[in-house]
KEROKOL-651254 format. One record per atom (N, C-alpha, C): residue number from 1; chain; residue in three letters; x, y, z. Coordinates in steps of 0.2 Angstrom, whole numbers, plus 5000, padded with zeros to 4 digits. Atoms other than C-alpha are relative to their C-alpha. Example, Ala and Ser with C-alpha at 12.3 -4.5 7.8 and 13.67 -1.06 7.14 Angstrom:
REM residues 2
+-----+---+-----+------+------+------+
:   k : c :   r :    X :    Y :    Z :
+-----+---+-----+------+------+------+
:   1 : A : ALA : 5004 : 4994 : 5000 :
:   1 : A : ALA : 5062 : 4978 : 5039 :
:   1 : A : ALA : 5004 : 5006 : 5000 :
:   2 : A : SER : 4996 : 4994 : 4999 :
:   2 : A : SER : 5068 : 4995 : 5036 :
:   2 : A : SER : 4996 : 5005 : 5003 :
+-----+---+-----+------+------+------+
END
This chain:
REM residues 57
+-----+---+-----+------+------+------+
:   k : c :   r :    X :    Y :    Z :
+-----+---+-----+------+------+------+
:   1 : A : MET : 5000 : 5003 : 5007 :
:   1 : A : MET : 5036 : 5017 : 5045 :
:   1 : A : MET : 4995 : 4995 : 5000 :
:   2 : A : ILE : 5005 : 5005 : 5001 :
:   2 : A : ILE : 5021 : 5007 : 5040 :
:   2 : A : ILE : 5001 : 4996 : 4994 :
:   3 : A : THR : 4999 : 5004 : 5006 :
:   3 : A : THR : 5023 : 4993 : 5028 :
:   3 : A : THR : 4994 : 4995 : 4999 :
:   4 : A : GLU : 5004 : 5006 : 5002 :
:   4 : A : GLU : 5012 : 4980 : 5019 :
:   4 : A : GLU : 5003 : 4996 : 4995 :
:   5 : A : LYS : 4998 : 5005 : 5005 :
:   5 : A : LYS : 5015 : 4965 : 5009 :
:   5 : A : LYS : 4995 : 5001 : 4994 :
:   6 : A : ARG : 5004 : 4999 : 5006 :
:   6 : A : ARG : 5008 : 4970 : 4991 :
:   6 : A : ARG : 5004 : 4998 : 4994 :
:   7 : A : PHE : 4997 : 5002 : 5007 :
:   7 : A : PHE : 5011 : 4965 : 4973 :
:   7 : A : PHE : 5003 : 5006 : 4997 :
:   8 : A : CYS : 4996 : 4995 : 5004 :
:   8 : A : CYS : 5024 : 4975 : 4964 :
:   8 : A : CYS : 5000 : 4999 : 4993 :
:   9 : A : GLU : 5001 : 5001 : 5007 :
:   9 : A : GLU : 5021 : 4977 : 4945 :
:   9 : A : GLU : 5007 : 5000 : 4997 :
:  10 : A : LYS : 4993 : 5000 : 5003 :
:  10 : A : LYS : 5040 : 4980 : 4942 :
:  10 : A : LYS : 5004 : 4993 : 5002 :
:  11 : A : CYS : 4997 : 5006 : 4997 :
:  11 : A : CYS : 5046 : 4965 : 4953 :
:  11 : A : CYS : 4996 : 4994 : 4998 :
:  12 : A : MET : 5005 : 5006 : 5002 :
:  12 : A : MET : 5031 : 4954 : 4947 :
:  12 : A : MET : 5000 : 4995 : 5006 :
:  13 : A : GLN : 5001 : 5004 : 4994 :
:  13 : A : GLN : 5030 : 4947 : 4965 :
:  13 : A : GLN : 4997 : 5004 : 5006 :
:  14 : A : LYS : 5002 : 4996 : 4994 :
:  14 : A : LYS : 5023 : 4951 : 4982 :
:  14 : A : LYS : 5006 : 5002 : 5004 :
:  15 : A : THR : 4994 : 4997 : 4997 :
:  15 : A : THR : 5036 : 4962 : 4991 :
:  15 : A : THR : 4997 : 5004 : 5006 :
:  16 : A : ILE : 5001 : 4995 : 4994 :
:  16 : A : ILE : 5036 : 4973 : 5007 :
:  16 : A : ILE : 5000 : 5007 : 4997 :
:  17 : A : GLN : 5001 : 4993 : 5003 :
:  17 : A : GLN : 5030 : 4990 : 5002 :
:  17 : A : GLN : 4999 : 5005 : 5006 :
:  18 : A : GLN : 5000 : 4995 : 4995 :
:  18 : A : GLN : 5032 : 5006 : 5013 :
:  18 : A : GLN : 4994 : 5005 : 4998 :
:  19 : A : ILE : 5006 : 4996 : 5001 :
:  19 : A : ILE : 5016 : 5017 : 5014 :
:  19 : A : ILE : 5003 : 5007 : 5001 :
:  20 : A : ILE : 4998 : 4993 : 5000 :
:  20 : A : ILE : 5021 : 5036 : 5011 :
:  20 : A : ILE : 4993 : 5004 : 5001 :
:  21 : A : GLU : 5006 : 4996 : 4998 :
:  21 : A : GLU : 5007 : 5047 : 5020 :
:  21 : A : GLU : 5002 : 5007 : 5001 :
:  22 : A : LYS : 4999 : 4993 : 4998 :
:  22 : A : LYS : 5005 : 5065 : 5022 :
:  22 : A : LYS : 4996 : 5001 : 5007 :
:  23 : A : GLU : 5003 : 4999 : 4993 :
:  23 : A : GLU : 5001 : 5071 : 5040 :
:  23 : A : GLU : 4993 : 5003 : 5000 :
:  24 : A : ASP : 5007 : 4997 : 5000 :
:  24 : A : ASP : 4986 : 5082 : 5035 :
:  24 : A : ASP : 4995 : 4997 : 4996 :
:  25 : A : THR : 5005 : 5004 : 5004 :
:  25 : A : THR : 4977 : 5069 : 5025 :
:  25 : A : THR : 4997 : 4995 : 5004 :
:  26 : A : ILE : 5003 : 5005 : 4996 :
:  26 : A : ILE : 4964 : 5058 : 5033 :
:  26 : A : ILE : 4999 : 4994 : 4995 :
:  27 : A : TYR : 5000 : 5006 : 5004 :
:  27 : A : TYR : 4966 : 5040 : 5025 :
:  27 : A : TYR : 4994 : 4995 : 5002 :
:  28 : A : THR : 5004 : 5005 : 5000 :
:  28 : A : THR : 4952 : 5028 : 5022 :
:  28 : A : THR : 5002 : 4994 : 4996 :
:  29 : A : TYR : 4998 : 5006 : 5005 :
:  29 : A : TYR : 4953 : 5011 : 5013 :
:  29 : A : TYR : 4999 : 5002 : 4993 :
:  30 : A : LYS : 5001 : 4998 : 5007 :
:  30 : A : LYS : 4946 : 5019 : 4997 :
:  30 : A : LYS : 5004 : 5005 : 4997 :
:  31 : A : ARG : 4996 : 4995 : 5003 :
:  31 : A : ARG : 4958 : 5033 : 4996 :
:  31 : A : ARG : 5007 : 4997 : 4998 :
:  32 : A : LYS : 4994 : 5003 : 5002 :
:  32 : A : LYS : 4973 : 5030 : 4986 :
:  32 : A : LYS : 5006 : 5003 : 5004 :
:  33 : A : ARG : 4994 : 4998 : 4997 :
:  33 : A : ARG : 4990 : 5030 : 4994 :
:  33 : A : ARG : 5006 : 4999 : 4996 :
:  34 : A : ILE : 4994 : 5002 : 5004 :
:  34 : A : ILE : 5008 : 5030 : 4988 :
:  34 : A : ILE : 5004 : 4994 : 5004 :
:  35 : A : TYR : 4997 : 5006 : 4997 :
:  35 : A : TYR : 5016 : 5013 : 4991 :
:  35 : A : TYR : 5007 : 5000 : 4996 :
:  36 : A : LYS : 4994 : 5000 : 5003 :
:  36 : A : LYS : 5035 : 5012 : 4988 :
:  36 : A : LYS : 5003 : 4993 : 5002 :
:  37 : A : CYS : 4997 : 5006 : 4999 :
:  37 : A : CYS : 5043 : 4995 : 4985 :
:  37 : A : CYS : 5007 : 5000 : 5003 :
:  38 : A : GLN : 4994 : 5000 : 4996 :
:  38 : A : GLN : 5057 : 4990 : 4997 :
:  38 : A : GLN : 5006 : 4997 : 4996 :
:  39 : A : GLN : 4994 : 5003 : 5004 :
:  39 : A : GLN : 5067 : 4980 : 4984 :
:  39 : A : GLN : 5002 : 5004 : 4994 :
:  40 : A : CYS : 4998 : 4996 : 5006 :
:  40 : A : CYS : 5066 : 4991 : 4968 :
:  40 : A : CYS : 4999 : 5007 : 5001 :
:  41 : A : GLY : 5001 : 4993 : 4999 :
:  41 : A : GLY : 5060 : 5008 : 4975 :
:  41 : A : GLY : 4995 : 5003 : 4995 :
:  42 : A : ASN : 5005 : 4998 : 5004 :
:  42 : A : ASN : 5046 : 5009 : 4963 :
:  42 : A : ASN : 4994 : 5003 : 5003 :
:  43 : A : PRO : 5006 : 4997 : 4997 :
:  43 : A : PRO : 5032 : 5022 : 4969 :
:  43 : A : PRO : 4994 : 4999 : 4996 :
:  44 : A : VAL : 5007 : 5001 : 5004 :
:  44 : A : VAL : 5014 : 5018 : 4964 :
:  44 : A : VAL : 4994 : 5002 : 5005 :
:  45 : A : PHE : 5006 : 4998 : 4996 :
:  45 : A : PHE : 4997 : 5025 : 4969 :
:  45 : A : PHE : 4996 : 4994 : 5000 :
:  46 : A : LYS : 5005 : 5006 : 5000 :
:  46 : A : LYS : 4986 : 5010 : 4975 :
:  46 : A : LYS : 4995 : 5002 : 5006 :
:  47 : A : ARG : 5005 : 4999 : 4994 :
:  47 : A : ARG : 4970 : 5009 : 4986 :
:  47 : A : ARG : 5003 : 4995 : 5006 :
:  48 : A : GLY : 4998 : 5003 : 4995 :
:  48 : A : GLY : 4973 : 5003 : 5003 :
:  48 : A : GLY : 4996 : 4993 : 5001 :
:  49 : A : LEU : 5004 : 5006 : 5000 :
:  49 : A : LEU : 4968 : 4985 : 5008 :
:  49 : A : LEU : 4994 : 5001 : 5005 :
:  50 : A : ARG : 5006 : 5000 : 4996 :
:  50 : A : ARG : 4951 : 4982 : 5015 :
:  50 : A : ARG : 5001 : 4998 : 5007 :
:  51 : A : PRO : 4999 : 5003 : 4993 :
:  51 : A : PRO : 4949 : 4980 : 5034 :
:  51 : A : PRO : 4999 : 4993 : 5000 :
:  52 : A : SER : 5001 : 5008 : 4999 :
:  52 : A : SER : 4950 : 4962 : 5040 :
:  52 : A : SER : 4993 : 4998 : 5002 :
:  53 : A : SER : 5007 : 5002 : 4998 :
:  53 : A : SER : 4932 : 4963 : 5047 :
:  53 : A : SER : 4996 : 5000 : 4994 :
:  54 : A : GLU : 5004 : 5000 : 5005 :
:  54 : A : GLU : 4925 : 4966 : 5030 :
:  54 : A : GLU : 5002 : 4994 : 4995 :
:  55 : A : SER : 4998 : 5006 : 5004 :
:  55 : A : SER : 4935 : 4951 : 5022 :
:  55 : A : SER : 4996 : 4994 : 5001 :
:  56 : A : VAL : 5004 : 5006 : 4999 :
:  56 : A : VAL : 4923 : 4938 : 5029 :
:  56 : A : VAL : 4993 : 5000 : 4997 :
:  57 : A : TYR : 5006 : 5000 : 5003 :
:  57 : A : TYR : 4908 : 4944 : 5020 :
:  57 : A : TYR : 5000 : 4997 : 4993 :
+-----+---+-----+------+------+------+
END
């Protein structure tokens, strides 16, 4: 189970969200993924976070 701390539009705060991935798909940071909020259970398609090495530019 992969989780990230992302903003949830339903809870209106940053919550821990589970990433739901398919095994046959290659994911890059530009491809949209399904994130499911752990508090409210709201599934949303979002882009992945950028890699930390690109955040310093």
